[in-house]
A tleap script that builds the chain and sets N, CA, C and O, in Angstrom:
source leaprc.protein.ff14SB
mol = sequence {
  NMET ALA GLY ARG ARG GLU ASP ILE ARG PRO
  ILE THR GLN HIE GLY ASP GLU ILE LEU ARG
  GLU PRO LEU LEU ASP ALA ALA ASP ALA ALA
  THR LEU LEU GLY ILE PRO ARG SER SER VAL
  TYR GLU TYR ALA GLN ARG GLY GLU LEU PRO
  HIE VAL LYS ILE GLY ARG HIE LEU LYS PHE
  ILE ARG CYS ASP LEU GLU ARG ALA LEU VAL
  GLU ARG ARG ILE GLY CILE
}
set mol.1.N position { -7.611 -33.793 25.844 }
set mol.1.CA position { -6.925 -34.655 24.888 }
set mol.1.C position { -6.525 -33.810 23.672 }
set mol.1.O position { -7.378 -33.141 23.090 }
set mol.2.N position { -5.266 -33.827 23.284 }
set mol.2.CA position { -4.769 -33.057 22.149 }
set mol.2.C position { -5.319 -33.619 20.845 }
set mol.2.O position { -5.561 -34.819 20.714 }
set mol.3.N position { -5.515 -32.700 19.866 }
set mol.3.CA position { -5.967 -33.126 18.552 }
set mol.3.C position { -7.475 -33.141 18.377 }
set mol.3.O position { -7.960 -33.402 17.275 }
set mol.4.N position { -8.227 -32.868 19.431 }
set mol.4.CA position { -9.682 -32.813 19.282 }
set mol.4.C position { -10.045 -31.562 18.513 }
set mol.4.O position { -9.315 -30.572 18.560 }
set mol.5.N position { -11.147 -31.591 17.815 }
set mol.5.CA position { -11.595 -30.484 16.983 }
set mol.5.C position { -11.707 -29.177 17.757 }
set mol.5.O position { -11.333 -28.125 17.237 }
set mol.6.N position { -12.213 -29.218 18.985 }
set mol.6.CA position { -12.371 -27.989 19.753 }
set mol.6.C position { -11.028 -27.408 20.206 }
set mol.6.O position { -10.975 -26.261 20.651 }
set mol.7.N position { -9.941 -28.185 20.100 }
set mol.7.CA position { -8.615 -27.695 20.460 }
set mol.7.C position { -7.954 -26.923 19.316 }
set mol.7.O position { -6.913 -26.298 19.520 }
set mol.8.N position { -8.535 -26.956 18.136 }
set mol.8.CA position { -7.957 -26.273 16.981 }
set mol.8.C position { -8.291 -24.785 17.082 }
set mol.8.O position { -9.456 -24.400 17.177 }
set mol.9.N position { -7.249 -23.964 17.059 }
set mol.9.CA position { -7.430 -22.522 17.134 }
set mol.9.C position { -6.996 -21.884 15.814 }
set mol.9.O position { -6.129 -22.423 15.127 }
set mol.10.N position { -7.587 -20.741 15.453 }
set mol.10.CA position { -7.182 -20.068 14.209 }
set mol.10.C position { -5.715 -19.650 14.258 }
set mol.10.O position { -5.196 -19.296 15.317 }
set mol.11.N position { -5.065 -19.694 13.126 }
set mol.11.CA position { -3.688 -19.225 13.011 }
set mol.11.C position { -3.736 -17.704 12.974 }
set mol.11.O position { -4.502 -17.120 12.208 }
set mol.12.N position { -2.924 -17.070 13.796 }
set mol.12.CA position { -2.928 -15.611 13.832 }
set mol.12.C position { -1.538 -15.061 13.593 }
set mol.12.O position { -0.534 -15.718 13.866 }
set mol.13.N position { -1.500 -13.843 13.076 }
set mol.13.CA position { -0.258 -13.121 12.882 }
set mol.13.C position { -0.561 -11.653 13.143 }
set mol.13.O position { -1.428 -11.074 12.488 }
set mol.14.N position { 0.132 -11.056 14.078 }
set mol.14.CA position { -0.084 -9.651 14.441 }
set mol.14.C position { -1.545 -9.393 14.791 }
set mol.14.O position { -2.083 -8.331 14.478 }
set mol.15.N position { -2.184 -10.359 15.438 }
set mol.15.CA position { -3.570 -10.183 15.862 }
set mol.15.C position { -4.601 -10.486 14.792 }
set mol.15.O position { -5.796 -10.486 15.088 }
set mol.16.N position { -4.186 -10.745 13.555 }
set mol.16.CA position { -5.115 -11.060 12.475 }
set mol.16.C position { -5.223 -12.561 12.317 }
set mol.16.O position { -4.222 -13.273 12.401 }
set mol.17.N position { -6.424 -13.043 12.089 }
set mol.17.CA position { -6.598 -14.465 11.777 }
set mol.17.C position { -6.245 -14.676 10.313 }
set mol.17.O position { -6.923 -14.162 9.424 }
set mol.18.N position { -5.190 -15.426 10.067 }
set mol.18.CA position { -4.717 -15.632 8.698 }
set mol.18.C position { -5.711 -16.466 7.890 }
set mol.18.O position { -5.951 -16.177 6.718 }
set mol.19.N position { -6.283 -17.486 8.502 }
set mol.19.CA position { -7.161 -18.380 7.752 }
set mol.19.C position { -8.632 -18.113 8.055 }
set mol.19.O position { -9.421 -19.051 8.164 }
set mol.20.N position { -9.001 -16.857 8.191 }
set mol.20.CA position { -10.405 -16.541 8.424 }
set mol.20.C position { -11.221 -16.708 7.144 }
set mol.20.O position { -12.450 -16.764 7.182 }
set mol.21.N position { -10.528 -16.787 6.022 }
set mol.21.CA position { -11.186 -17.042 4.748 }
set mol.21.C position { -10.417 -18.154 4.037 }
set mol.21.O position { -9.249 -18.390 4.343 }
set mol.22.N position { -11.055 -18.831 3.103 }
set mol.22.CA position { -10.384 -19.965 2.451 }
set mol.22.C position { -9.191 -19.516 1.609 }
set mol.22.O position { -9.162 -18.402 1.085 }
set mol.23.N position { -8.217 -20.402 1.494 }
set mol.23.CA position { -7.080 -20.142 0.612 }
set mol.23.C position { -7.548 -20.181 -0.835 }
set mol.23.O position { -8.440 -20.951 -1.192 }
set mol.24.N position { -6.942 -19.346 -1.658 }
set mol.24.CA position { -7.259 -19.315 -3.082 }
set mol.24.C position { -6.212 -20.111 -3.842 }
set mol.24.O position { -5.037 -20.117 -3.475 }
set mol.25.N position { -6.642 -20.781 -4.901 }
set mol.25.CA position { -5.657 -21.408 -5.783 }
set mol.25.C position { -5.301 -20.390 -6.876 }
set mol.25.O position { -5.831 -19.279 -6.888 }
set mol.26.N position { -4.416 -20.768 -7.780 }
set mol.26.CA position { -3.949 -19.834 -8.808 }
set mol.26.C position { -5.082 -19.359 -9.715 }
set mol.26.O position { -5.105 -18.198 -10.121 }
set mol.27.N position { -6.015 -20.246 -10.032 }
set mol.27.CA position { -7.143 -19.856 -10.887 }
set mol.27.C position { -8.028 -18.821 -10.193 }
set mol.27.O position { -8.479 -17.862 -10.818 }
set mol.28.N position { -8.272 -19.022 -8.900 }
set mol.28.CA position { -9.071 -18.056 -8.134 }
set mol.28.C position { -8.349 -16.714 -8.052 }
set mol.28.O position { -8.966 -15.663 -8.226 }
set mol.29.N position { -7.053 -16.748 -7.791 }
set mol.29.CA position { -6.268 -15.510 -7.710 }
set mol.29.C position { -6.275 -14.784 -9.052 }
set mol.29.O position { -6.387 -13.559 -9.099 }
set mol.30.N position { -6.156 -15.540 -10.138 }
set mol.30.CA position { -6.172 -14.940 -11.473 }
set mol.30.C position { -7.508 -14.258 -11.751 }
set mol.30.O position { -7.544 -13.151 -12.288 }
set mol.31.N position { -8.591 -14.911 -11.390 }
set mol.31.CA position { -9.922 -14.325 -11.576 }
set mol.31.C position { -10.064 -13.059 -10.747 }
set mol.31.O position { -10.562 -12.046 -11.237 }
set mol.32.N position { -9.636 -13.111 -9.511 }
set mol.32.CA position { -9.724 -11.959 -8.621 }
set mol.32.C position { -8.927 -10.778 -9.173 }
set mol.32.O position { -9.389 -9.639 -9.125 }
set mol.33.N position { -7.738 -11.048 -9.692 }
set mol.33.CA position { -6.850 -9.995 -10.180 }
set mol.33.C position { -7.114 -9.609 -11.632 }
set mol.33.O position { -6.637 -8.574 -12.097 }
set mol.34.N position { -7.873 -10.438 -12.349 }
set mol.34.CA position { -8.169 -10.152 -13.757 }
set mol.34.C position { -6.972 -10.349 -14.666 }
set mol.34.O position { -6.795 -9.624 -15.644 }
set mol.35.N position { -6.150 -11.340 -14.335 }
set mol.35.CA position { -4.975 -11.651 -15.140 }
set mol.35.C position { -4.967 -13.140 -15.461 }
set mol.35.O position { -5.667 -13.915 -14.810 }
set mol.36.N position { -4.182 -13.551 -16.460 }
set mol.36.CA position { -4.098 -14.982 -16.770 }
set mol.36.C position { -3.479 -15.785 -15.621 }
set mol.36.O position { -2.647 -15.279 -14.869 }
set mol.37.N position { -3.895 -17.018 -15.507 }
set mol.37.CA position { -3.357 -17.903 -14.463 }
set mol.37.C position { -1.842 -18.055 -14.601 }
set mol.37.O position { -1.131 -18.133 -13.599 }
set mol.38.N position { -1.353 -18.096 -15.829 }
set mol.38.CA position { 0.096 -18.228 -16.032 }
set mol.38.C position { 0.844 -17.023 -15.456 }
set mol.38.O position { 1.967 -17.169 -14.972 }
set mol.39.N position { 0.240 -15.849 -15.503 }
set mol.39.CA position { 0.868 -14.656 -14.915 }
set mol.39.C position { 0.914 -14.756 -13.398 }
set mol.39.O position { 1.876 -14.307 -12.774 }
set mol.40.N position { -0.115 -15.341 -12.801 }
set mol.40.CA position { -0.115 -15.538 -11.351 }
set mol.40.C position { 1.093 -16.380 -10.957 }
set mol.40.O position { 1.810 -16.028 -10.020 }
set mol.41.N position { 1.325 -17.483 -11.655 }
set mol.41.CA position { 2.477 -18.338 -11.353 }
set mol.41.C position { 3.789 -17.577 -11.571 }
set mol.41.O position { 4.710 -17.677 -10.760 }
set mol.42.N position { 3.867 -16.827 -12.654 }
set mol.42.CA position { 5.084 -16.071 -12.966 }
set mol.42.C position { 5.371 -15.027 -11.887 }
set mol.42.O position { 6.501 -14.932 -11.407 }
set mol.43.N position { 4.357 -14.242 -11.501 }
set mol.43.CA position { 4.552 -13.202 -10.492 }
set mol.43.C position { 4.883 -13.811 -9.127 }
set mol.43.O position { 5.687 -13.254 -8.379 }
set mol.44.N position { 4.280 -14.930 -8.807 }
set mol.44.CA position { 4.581 -15.603 -7.539 }
set mol.44.C position { 6.024 -16.099 -7.539 }
set mol.44.O position { 6.731 -15.960 -6.541 }
set mol.45.N position { 6.456 -16.672 -8.651 }
set mol.45.CA position { 7.823 -17.183 -8.744 }
set mol.45.C position { 8.842 -16.056 -8.609 }
set mol.45.O position { 9.911 -16.249 -8.029 }
set mol.46.N position { 8.511 -14.873 -9.147 }
set mol.46.CA position { 9.414 -13.718 -9.055 }
set mol.46.C position { 9.313 -13.002 -7.710 }
set mol.46.O position { 10.061 -12.061 -7.446 }
set mol.47.N position { 8.386 -13.449 -6.860 }
set mol.47.CA position { 8.230 -12.827 -5.550 }
set mol.47.C position { 7.376 -11.575 -5.568 }
set mol.47.O position { 7.381 -10.808 -4.605 }
set mol.48.N position { 6.643 -11.357 -6.651 }
set mol.48.CA position { 5.814 -10.160 -6.778 }
set mol.48.C position { 4.398 -10.360 -6.237 }
set mol.48.O position { 3.683 -9.388 -5.994 }
set mol.49.N position { 3.998 -11.604 -6.051 }
set mol.49.CA position { 2.708 -11.906 -5.442 }
set mol.49.C position { 2.950 -12.762 -4.210 }
set mol.49.O position { 3.610 -13.799 -4.291 }
set mol.50.N position { 2.421 -12.336 -3.069 }
set mol.50.CA position { 2.584 -13.148 -1.859 }
set mol.50.C position { 1.809 -14.451 -1.990 }
set mol.50.O position { 0.680 -14.471 -2.482 }
set mol.51.N position { 2.425 -15.527 -1.545 }
set mol.51.CA position { 1.786 -16.836 -1.660 }
set mol.51.C position { 2.313 -17.770 -0.583 }
set mol.51.O position { 3.286 -17.474 0.111 }
set mol.52.N position { 1.647 -18.891 -0.468 }
set mol.52.CA position { 2.036 -19.955 0.442 }
set mol.52.C position { 2.243 -21.193 -0.406 }
set mol.52.O position { 1.400 -21.532 -1.236 }
set mol.53.N position { 3.345 -21.858 -0.203 }
set mol.53.CA position { 3.595 -23.092 -0.940 }
set mol.53.C position { 3.294 -24.263 -0.024 }
set mol.53.O position { 3.895 -24.408 1.041 }
set mol.54.N position { 2.359 -25.093 -0.449 }
set mol.54.CA position { 1.989 -26.297 0.297 }
set mol.54.C position { 2.292 -27.483 -0.613 }
set mol.54.O position { 1.539 -27.789 -1.538 }
set mol.55.N position { 3.401 -28.134 -0.331 }
set mol.55.CA position { 3.858 -29.184 -1.247 }
set mol.55.C position { 4.206 -28.548 -2.586 }
set mol.55.O position { 5.034 -27.640 -2.658 }
set mol.56.N position { 3.572 -29.030 -3.637 }
set mol.56.CA position { 3.788 -28.466 -4.971 }
set mol.56.C position { 2.765 -27.392 -5.316 }
set mol.56.O position { 2.819 -26.803 -6.396 }
set mol.57.N position { 1.851 -27.143 -4.420 }
set mol.57.CA position { 0.743 -26.233 -4.704 }
set mol.57.C position { 1.003 -24.830 -4.176 }
set mol.57.O position { 1.527 -24.653 -3.076 }
set mol.58.N position { 0.630 -23.835 -4.975 }
set mol.58.CA position { 0.681 -22.450 -4.529 }
set mol.58.C position { -0.714 -22.052 -4.086 }
set mol.58.O position { -1.696 -22.307 -4.784 }
set mol.59.N position { -0.796 -21.432 -2.929 }
set mol.59.CA position { -2.067 -20.934 -2.406 }
set mol.59.C position { -1.901 -19.456 -2.085 }
set mol.59.O position { -0.803 -18.986 -1.790 }
set mol.60.N position { -2.999 -18.745 -2.148 }
set mol.60.CA position { -2.981 -17.307 -1.966 }
set mol.60.C position { -4.015 -16.915 -0.919 }
set mol.60.O position { -5.086 -17.516 -0.837 }
set mol.61.N position { -3.688 -15.907 -0.124 }
set mol.61.CA position { -4.606 -15.381 0.873 }
set mol.61.C position { -5.119 -14.052 0.340 }
set mol.61.O position { -4.335 -13.159 0.020 }
set mol.62.N position { -6.426 -13.926 0.246 }
set mol.62.CA position { -7.034 -12.758 -0.388 }
set mol.62.C position { -6.525 -11.442 0.201 }
set mol.62.O position { -6.190 -10.525 -0.549 }
set mol.63.N position { -6.463 -11.336 1.512 }
set mol.63.CA position { -6.025 -10.067 2.118 }
set mol.63.C position { -4.569 -9.765 1.754 }
set mol.63.O position { -4.204 -8.593 1.655 }
set mol.64.N position { -3.725 -10.788 1.551 }
set mol.64.CA position { -2.344 -10.557 1.104 }
set mol.64.C position { -2.317 -10.002 -0.308 }
set mol.64.O position { -1.531 -9.105 -0.613 }
set mol.65.N position { -3.177 -10.534 -1.174 }
set mol.65.CA position { -3.250 -10.036 -2.542 }
set mol.65.C position { -3.748 -8.597 -2.561 }
set mol.65.O position { -3.227 -7.761 -3.299 }
set mol.66.N position { -4.761 -8.313 -1.745 }
set mol.66.CA position { -5.287 -6.947 -1.667 }
set mol.66.C position { -4.204 -5.982 -1.185 }
set mol.66.O position { -4.053 -4.888 -1.729 }
set mol.67.N position { -3.459 -6.388 -0.170 }
set mol.67.CA position { -2.376 -5.546 0.364 }
set mol.67.C position { -1.306 -5.326 -0.701 }
set mol.67.O position { -0.792 -4.215 -0.831 }
set mol.68.N position { -0.964 -6.355 -1.458 }
set mol.68.CA position { 0.045 -6.222 -2.511 }
set mol.68.C position { -0.415 -5.236 -3.580 }
set mol.68.O position { 0.392 -4.471 -4.108 }
set mol.69.N position { -1.700 -5.252 -3.898 }
set mol.69.CA position { -2.222 -4.300 -4.888 }
set mol.69.C position { -2.142 -2.874 -4.373 }
set mol.69.O position { -1.738 -1.970 -5.105 }
set mol.70.N position { -2.518 -2.668 -3.139 }
set mol.70.CA position { -2.481 -1.327 -2.548 }
set mol.70.C position { -1.052 -0.793 -2.552 }
set mol.70.O position { -0.827 0.382 -2.845 }
set mol.71.N position { -0.091 -1.650 -2.230 }
set mol.71.CA position { 1.308 -1.231 -2.178 }
set mol.71.C position { 1.841 -0.881 -3.561 }
set mol.71.O position { 2.823 -0.146 -3.666 }
set mol.72.N position { 1.224 -1.386 -4.620 }
set mol.72.CA position { 1.716 -1.161 -5.977 }
set mol.72.C position { 0.928 -0.083 -6.731 }
set mol.72.O position { 1.176 0.154 -7.913 }
set mol.73.N position { -0.004 0.555 -6.061 }
set mol.73.CA position { -0.799 1.597 -6.722 }
set mol.73.C position { 0.110 2.761 -7.120 }
set mol.73.O position { 1.013 3.148 -6.378 }
set mol.74.N position { -0.148 3.301 -8.293 }
set mol.74.CA position { 0.655 4.385 -8.830 }
set mol.74.C position { -0.232 5.590 -9.123 }
set mol.74.O position { -1.366 5.437 -9.577 }
set mol.75.N position { 0.277 6.768 -8.866 }
set mol.75.CA position { -0.428 7.996 -9.231 }
set mol.75.C position { -1.578 8.385 -8.334 }
set mol.75.O position { -2.567 8.960 -8.787 }
set mol.76.N position { -1.447 8.071 -7.073 }
set mol.76.CA position { -2.525 8.452 -6.148 }
set mol.76.C position { -2.224 9.807 -5.563 }
set mol.76.O position { -3.003 10.318 -4.759 }
savepdb mol mol.pdb
quit
Protein backbone atom coordinates (compact mmCIF):
# COMPACT_ATOMS: atom_id res chain seq x y z
CA UNK A 1 0.00 0.00 0.00
CA UNK A 2 1.50 3.38 -1.03
CA UNK A 3 2.07 6.05 1.60
CA UNK A 4 2.95 3.71 4.46
CA UNK A 5 5.84 4.85 6.64
CA UNK A 6 8.09 1.96 5.59
CA UNK A 7 7.62 3.02 1.93
CA UNK A 8 9.30 6.38 2.57
CA UNK A 9 12.85 6.39 1.24
CA UNK A 10 15.55 9.05 1.78
CA UNK A 11 15.89 11.67 -0.93
CA UNK A 12 19.19 11.20 -2.72
CA UNK A 13 21.25 13.18 -5.17
CA UNK A 14 24.43 11.79 -6.74
CA UNK A 15 24.37 8.96 -4.20
CA UNK A 16 24.18 11.31 -1.18
CA UNK A 17 21.20 11.35 1.14
CA UNK A 18 20.09 14.97 1.08
CA UNK A 19 17.95 14.78 4.22
CA UNK A 20 20.25 12.68 6.37
CA UNK A 21 20.33 15.62 8.76
CA UNK A 22 17.60 18.10 9.68
CA UNK A 23 17.05 21.23 7.63
CA UNK A 24 18.33 24.43 9.22
CA UNK A 25 16.31 27.61 9.44
CA UNK A 26 17.90 31.04 8.93
CA UNK A 27 18.69 31.46 12.64
CA UNK A 28 20.47 28.09 12.74
CA UNK A 29 22.41 28.91 9.56
CA UNK A 30 23.39 32.30 11.00
CA UNK A 31 24.67 30.69 14.19
CA UNK A 32 26.60 28.08 12.23
CA UNK A 33 28.19 30.72 9.98
CA UNK A 34 28.69 33.32 12.72
CA UNK A 35 26.82 36.03 10.85
CA UNK A 36 23.60 37.96 11.50
CA UNK A 37 20.34 36.31 10.47
CA UNK A 38 19.59 39.27 8.20
CA UNK A 39 22.81 38.54 6.28
CA UNK A 40 21.71 34.93 5.77
CA UNK A 41 18.51 36.17 4.10
CA UNK A 42 20.45 38.73 2.04
CA UNK A 43 23.06 36.21 0.82
CA UNK A 44 20.36 33.65 0.02
CA UNK A 45 18.38 36.23 -1.96
CA UNK A 46 21.52 37.13 -3.95
CA UNK A 47 22.19 33.45 -4.63
CA UNK A 48 25.37 33.39 -2.55
CA UNK A 49 24.06 30.84 -0.04
CA UNK A 50 22.45 27.62 -1.23
CA UNK A 51 18.97 27.17 0.17
CA UNK A 52 15.63 25.49 -0.31
CA UNK A 53 12.45 27.50 -0.40
CA UNK A 54 9.46 25.75 1.14
CA UNK A 55 6.48 28.05 0.79
CA UNK A 56 7.64 31.32 2.32
CA UNK A 57 10.33 29.65 4.40
CA UNK A 58 14.02 29.38 3.57
CA UNK A 59 15.74 26.21 4.73
CA UNK A 60 19.39 25.31 4.57
CA UNK A 61 21.23 22.00 4.34
CA UNK A 62 24.38 21.96 6.46
CA UNK A 63 26.53 20.12 3.91
CA UNK A 64 25.51 22.69 1.24
CA UNK A 65 26.61 25.52 3.51
CA UNK A 66 29.89 23.75 4.26
CA UNK A 67 30.50 23.21 0.53
CA UNK A 68 29.75 26.89 -0.19
CA UNK A 69 32.31 27.94 2.42
CA UNK A 70 34.98 25.66 0.99
CA UNK A 71 34.36 27.03 -2.50
CA UNK A 72 34.80 30.61 -1.22
CA UNK A 73 38.03 30.07 0.72
CA UNK A 74 40.74 32.54 -0.23
CA UNK A 75 44.51 32.32 0.13
CA UNK A 76 44.97 28.61 0.52
